[in-house]
Every structure is written in structure tokens, then in C-alpha cells.
C-alpha positions as CSV (number, residue, x, y, z in Angstrom):
1,M,79.8,100.4,119.1
2,R,82.8,102.2,121.3
3,G,84.2,105.7,120.1
4,M,81.8,106.8,117.3
5,A,80.7,109.7,116.9
6,T,76.8,110.9,117.1
7,S,76.7,114.4,116.4
8,P,77.5,115.9,112.7
9,Q,80.9,117.4,111.9
10,T,80.7,120.5,109.6
11,V,84.4,119.7,107.7
12,A,85.4,116.1,108.0
13,P,89.2,115.5,107.9
14,P,90.6,114.4,104.7
15,L,92.4,111.1,104.4
16,V,95.8,112.2,105.0
17,A,98.5,111.6,102.6
18,I,102.0,112.2,103.5
19,T,104.6,113.6,101.0
20,P,108.5,112.6,101.9
21,S,110.9,114.9,101.6
22,R,114.3,114.3,99.4
23,Q,116.0,113.1,102.6
24,E,113.4,111.2,103.9
25,I,113.4,109.0,100.8
26,S,116.9,108.5,100.2
27,A,117.2,107.4,104.2
28,A,114.2,105.6,103.5
29,R,113.0,106.5,107.0
30,L,110.4,109.0,108.0
31,D,111.6,112.3,110.3
32,A,110.2,112.5,113.8
33,R,107.2,114.9,112.4
34,S,106.2,112.5,109.5
35,I,106.1,109.2,111.5
36,Q,103.7,111.7,114.1
37,R,101.5,112.8,111.9
38,A,101.1,109.2,110.2
39,L,100.4,107.7,113.8
40,E,98.0,110.7,114.4
41,A,95.9,109.8,111.3
42,L,96.3,106.2,112.1
43,S,94.9,107.0,115.3
44,R,91.9,109.3,114.3
45,D,91.3,107.7,110.9
46,G,92.4,104.3,110.6
47,I,94.5,104.9,107.9
48,V,97.3,106.6,106.5
49,V,99.3,107.2,102.8
50,V,102.7,107.7,102.1
51,E,103.2,108.6,98.5
52,D,106.4,107.9,96.2
53,V,108.4,105.4,98.4
54,V,107.7,102.5,96.1
55,D,110.4,101.7,92.9
56,H,108.5,102.1,89.9
57,D,110.4,100.2,87.5
58,A,110.1,97.2,90.0
59,I,106.0,97.5,90.3
60,D,105.6,97.8,86.8
61,A,107.3,94.6,86.4
62,L,105.4,93.0,89.0
63,N,102.1,94.2,87.3
64,A,102.9,93.2,83.8
65,V,103.0,89.5,85.4
66,M,100.0,89.6,87.4
67,V,97.8,91.0,84.8
68,K,98.5,88.4,82.8
69,D,97.8,86.1,85.8
70,A,94.4,87.6,86.6
71,A,93.1,86.5,82.9
72,T,93.9,82.9,83.9
73,L,91.6,83.3,87.6
74,I,89.1,85.7,85.6
75,A,88.4,83.0,83.2
76,R,87.6,80.0,86.1
77,G,84.4,82.1,86.8
78,T,82.5,81.3,89.9
79,H,85.3,78.5,90.7
80,G,88.0,81.8,90.7
81,P,89.1,83.1,94.3
82,F,86.5,86.0,94.2
83,N,85.6,87.9,97.3
84,Y,82.0,88.8,97.8
85,N,81.5,89.3,93.9
86,L,83.4,88.1,90.7
87,G,84.6,91.6,90.4
88,N,86.9,91.2,93.1
89,L,89.8,88.4,93.1
90,Q,91.7,87.8,95.9
91,Q,95.2,86.6,93.9
92,S,98.3,85.8,95.1
93,P,101.6,87.7,93.9
94,P,103.9,85.2,91.8
95,F,106.8,83.6,93.9
96,D,109.6,84.4,91.4
97,S,112.3,86.5,93.0
98,A,112.6,88.3,89.5
99,V,109.6,90.7,90.4
100,F,109.6,90.0,94.2
101,A,111.3,92.9,95.0
102,P,111.9,94.3,98.9
103,N,111.0,97.7,97.8
104,I,107.9,96.5,97.3
105,F,106.6,93.7,99.6
106,V,108.9,95.0,103.0
107,N,109.3,98.4,101.8
108,P,111.1,100.4,105.0
109,I,108.7,103.1,105.4
110,A,105.9,100.6,105.7
111,T,107.8,98.5,108.2
112,Q,109.0,102.1,110.2
113,I,105.1,102.8,110.5
114,T,104.0,99.4,111.4
115,N,106.6,99.2,114.2
116,A,105.4,102.6,115.8
117,F,102.0,101.6,115.3
118,L,101.7,98.0,116.7
119,G,105.3,97.4,118.4
120,E,108.4,96.5,117.7
121,R,108.9,94.1,114.7
122,P,105.5,93.1,113.9
123,T,105.2,89.7,111.9
124,M,103.7,89.6,108.5
125,S,101.6,86.2,108.1
126,F,99.4,87.7,105.3
127,L,100.4,88.3,101.3
128,S,98.0,88.8,99.2
129,S,96.1,91.1,97.1
130,N,92.7,92.8,95.7
131,V,92.1,92.5,92.5
132,A,89.7,94.8,90.7
133,V,88.3,93.5,87.3
134,K,85.7,95.1,85.0
135,A,82.3,94.9,86.9
136,D,79.2,96.5,87.6
137,Q,78.9,95.5,91.1
138,G,81.0,96.4,94.1
139,Q,81.8,94.6,97.7
140,P,79.1,95.3,100.7
141,V,80.8,97.3,103.4
142,H,82.8,95.4,105.8
143,S,85.7,94.9,108.1
144,D,88.4,92.1,107.6
145,A,88.2,91.5,111.7
146,D,85.3,89.7,111.3
147,F,85.3,87.9,114.8
148,D,85.3,89.4,118.8
149,Y,88.7,91.6,118.0
150,P,90.8,93.2,120.9
151,S,90.0,97.1,121.3
152,I,93.8,98.2,120.7
153,P,95.0,98.3,117.4
154,F,96.7,94.8,116.7
155,A,96.9,94.5,112.7
156,A,97.5,97.0,110.0
157,V,97.4,95.8,106.3
158,V,99.9,97.4,103.9
159,N,98.9,98.0,100.2
160,V,100.7,98.9,97.2
161,G,98.6,99.7,93.7
162,L,100.5,98.4,90.9
163,V,99.0,101.4,89.2
164,D,97.2,104.6,89.8
165,M,94.1,103.8,92.2
166,R,91.1,105.9,91.1
167,P,87.4,105.8,91.4
168,E,87.1,104.4,87.9
169,N,89.4,101.4,88.2
170,G,87.9,100.7,92.2
171,S,89.8,102.5,94.0
172,T,88.8,101.3,97.8
173,Q,85.5,102.9,100.0
174,L,87.0,103.9,103.2
175,W,85.1,104.8,106.0
176,L,87.0,106.8,107.9
177,G,87.5,106.7,111.7
178,T,85.2,103.2,112.1
179,H,88.5,101.4,113.6
180,N,86.8,101.8,117.0
181,A,83.5,99.8,116.2
182,D,83.3,96.2,117.5
183,I,81.6,93.2,116.3
184,S,78.3,94.3,117.1
185,A,78.4,96.6,114.0
186,Q,78.2,93.4,111.8
187,M,76.4,90.6,110.3
188,G,77.4,87.2,110.1
189,V,80.4,85.0,111.5
190,H,83.6,84.4,110.4
191,G,82.8,81.2,107.9
192,D,79.8,83.0,106.4
193,R,80.4,84.4,102.8
194,D,79.0,87.7,104.1
195,S,81.3,87.9,107.4
196,G,82.2,91.3,108.4
197,R,79.6,92.9,106.6
198,I,78.1,96.2,108.2
199,K,74.8,96.4,109.5
200,D,72.6,99.0,106.8
201,E,71.1,100.8,110.1
202,L,74.7,101.9,111.0
203,L,76.2,102.6,107.5
204,A,73.1,105.1,107.2
205,G,74.0,106.6,110.4
206,R,77.5,106.6,110.0
207,A,77.1,108.5,106.6
208,K,75.6,111.0,108.3
209,V,78.6,112.0,110.5
210,R,81.4,111.1,108.6
211,P,80.2,109.9,104.6
212,P,82.6,107.2,102.9
213,I,85.4,108.6,100.2
214,Q,86.7,106.7,97.3
215,P,90.2,108.2,97.2
216,T,92.7,108.4,94.1
217,I,96.0,107.2,95.4
218,K,98.9,107.4,93.0
219,K,101.4,104.4,91.9
220,G,104.0,104.4,94.2
221,S,102.2,105.0,97.4
222,I,101.9,102.8,100.6
223,V,98.7,102.8,102.6
224,V,98.8,101.7,106.1
225,R,95.6,100.7,107.1
226,D,93.9,99.5,110.7
227,L,92.5,95.6,109.8
228,R,89.4,97.0,111.7
229,L,88.3,100.0,109.4
230,W,84.9,99.5,107.6
231,H,85.8,99.7,103.7
232,A,84.5,98.0,100.3
233,G,85.9,96.9,97.0
234,M,84.5,99.2,94.4
235,P,83.4,98.2,90.6
236,N,86.5,98.7,88.1
237,R,84.7,100.5,85.1
238,T,87.5,100.0,83.1
239,D,88.8,97.5,80.7
240,N,92.4,97.3,82.7
241,V,93.0,95.2,85.7
242,R,93.6,97.3,88.9
243,V,96.0,95.5,91.5
244,M,96.5,96.4,95.0
245,L,98.8,94.2,97.1
246,A,97.9,93.3,100.5
247,M,100.1,92.2,103.6
248,I,99.1,92.4,106.9
249,H,101.0,92.8,109.9
250,F,100.4,92.2,113.4
251,A,101.8,93.0,116.7
252,P,104.0,91.2,118.3
253,W,101.9,90.4,121.3
254,Y,99.4,89.4,119.3
255,R,98.8,86.0,119.1
256,Q,98.2,85.0,115.1
257,R,97.5,81.8,114.2
258,M,98.3,82.1,110.3
259,T,101.9,80.7,108.9
260,L,102.5,81.8,105.0
261,R,103.7,78.9,102.9
262,L,106.6,80.0,100.5
263,P,109.4,78.5,98.3
264,R,113.1,79.2,100.0
265,T,114.0,81.0,97.0
266,L,112.4,84.2,98.6
267,R,114.1,83.6,101.7
268,H,116.7,86.4,101.1
269,V,114.1,88.7,100.6
270,L,111.9,88.6,104.1
271,D,114.2,86.6,106.4
272,G,116.2,88.4,108.7
273,N,114.7,92.1,108.4
274,P,115.1,94.3,111.6
275,R,111.8,95.4,111.4
276,L,109.6,92.8,110.6
277,A,109.1,88.9,111.4
278,V,107.9,86.9,109.3
279,S,105.8,83.7,109.8
280,V,106.4,81.4,107.7
281,D,107.5,77.5,106.4
282,W,109.9,77.5,103.9
283,V,109.9,74.9,101.2
284,D,112.0,73.8,98.5
285,E,109.4,73.0,95.7
286,D,108.0,75.5,93.7
287,I,104.1,76.7,94.9
288,D,101.7,76.9,92.5
289,H,100.6,81.0,93.3
290,L,97.3,80.7,91.3
291,N,95.6,78.0,93.6
292,M,96.0,79.5,96.9
293,P,93.9,79.9,99.7
294,F,91.7,82.8,99.6
295,G,88.8,84.5,101.6
296,N,87.3,82.7,104.6
297,A,90.4,80.3,104.5
298,F,92.3,82.9,106.3
299,D,91.7,83.2,110.1
300,F,92.8,86.6,111.3
301,S,91.7,86.0,115.3
302,Q,94.2,85.1,118.1
303,D,94.5,81.9,120.6
304,K,92.9,82.3,124.0
């Protein structure tokens, strides 16, 4: 594995959470010092949090719909869109312009960070969510990059939690600094149910160097994560569904294969953004967002 520390650290750096100033929030843009701090965190840890930049009213309106939708998917049991276990659903947001807010799905501070991290005007071609429902079992530790990926940053996941994400309701377990590992750390191959899973012996060794964390992340925050970072969806031990949106931005040079299929009614939200390209086929008919592809139906690798 590349760049993985082998000697224990006395004090591991914590997850970096940036709280923008009033001026930065008003301008919808981080200043030079904040963007440097975000990029340093992504380089060292593979992840950064920016707090209080997503409108709470928009979040609450979307959450109300997605919680109802989650009940429909939960009722499908083993026929539902689960990842690794039934406690972690992959659920598409509703394609309804009434709740599909630009501040959530193309947040200007999120796109500022991914432009600085990946290059000018990356491409979004993945739009979904991880929904943690009441369960006793979490996911195995894995990387979403379950293929022979580049050794440089090529994709960033932008997460937005629709409620506070806490250990009790299944906040994601994070293995900071593991984004520099290569494919040899993983079990299985793309297409396997267990693809991307990290080898147990490597987890034991890494835990001695920098143990995993399960942070609390406030509603209204954005999380930008290197796609390669090791992580695991954890059990939600509450009675309340926890929704975390996931949008993936790919570097402009990355020859990604995926294309979204979305109703034309959302075009005004996603099209023509100066900081973000969107790979999408616009269609005139309605799309059933509760019967979308999930899991290994998506291929994050690039054309050769």
C-alpha cells in the first residue's frame, strides 16, 4: 500500500470541521485560508467537514419526503436496495423540483472545494443517498473505489446529512488517512456483493496507527470525502431514519462512464453551473426514483 504510516502516533489529528465566517456564508465562498485548510485536510485525512452552509428549511422539506420513501423501501425487505445489509439502504432522492434545492445538491461551497481538489469544473454523475434504518449490524469496512484506481485524487463524494448524524443514529465510521491505500488492500472484485471490503489483517494494523472514528456531524454541514477513503456504514440504534445524501464529483480529466437519467423539470437546477458539469440524459417523462439502480449497478472506474 502506498503512503500508509507504519509507526504509531501519540495523538492522531482529529476530523477537520471548518465553520465559515458570516462573510464566507454570505458570499457562498470560502476565503483563501479556509480553502487551504480544507485541501490540507483532504490531502492528509481524505475528508473534510464544512459546517452550517446548507439551508435547514430546505433540508427539513426534503427529509420529510425521504423518510416516507424509506418506509416503502424498508417494507421490501431483501428485495429492497440495500448495501451489505438491510440496515443500510441506497435510496434516490425524489426528482421533484419542490424539494430538489440547489443549495443542497449543488452547494456552492461544496463545488468550490471539489474544483480546488479535483480541477476546474468536475463532473457529477452519481446522485443517491445512504439511509440508515434501525438495525444491529453495520457494513464491513470498505472503499467505494473497488477497482484499480489512480494514485491521485480523481473523485470526491459530497455528503449532506438531513439530520444531525451521530453514533446513535449511524454516523459513518471513518478511517482517516487511508485514501492512499491501493487495490491490494481489498477483498473481492467489482460485481461481488463484498467488493471493496478491506482485508481484516490490514484493519487490525491500521487501528494501531490511527483508530477509526465515528463523528457527530451537524445538520446543515457538507462533508467532502475522497472516494478512496476506507469507511463503514454503522448501525442506527434509534427509531428514526437517518438520511445522508451522496453526490459524486469526478475530476475533469477522469474518463468516467456514468450518466444520470433525470426528468427535464430539474434541468434548471443542475444545468449550466459554472463550477460543475453534470453527465445527464434529460427525459420528458416522470422517473420512479424508488426503483433506481443501486450497489454494483454503478461502475466508478474509467475508460482505458
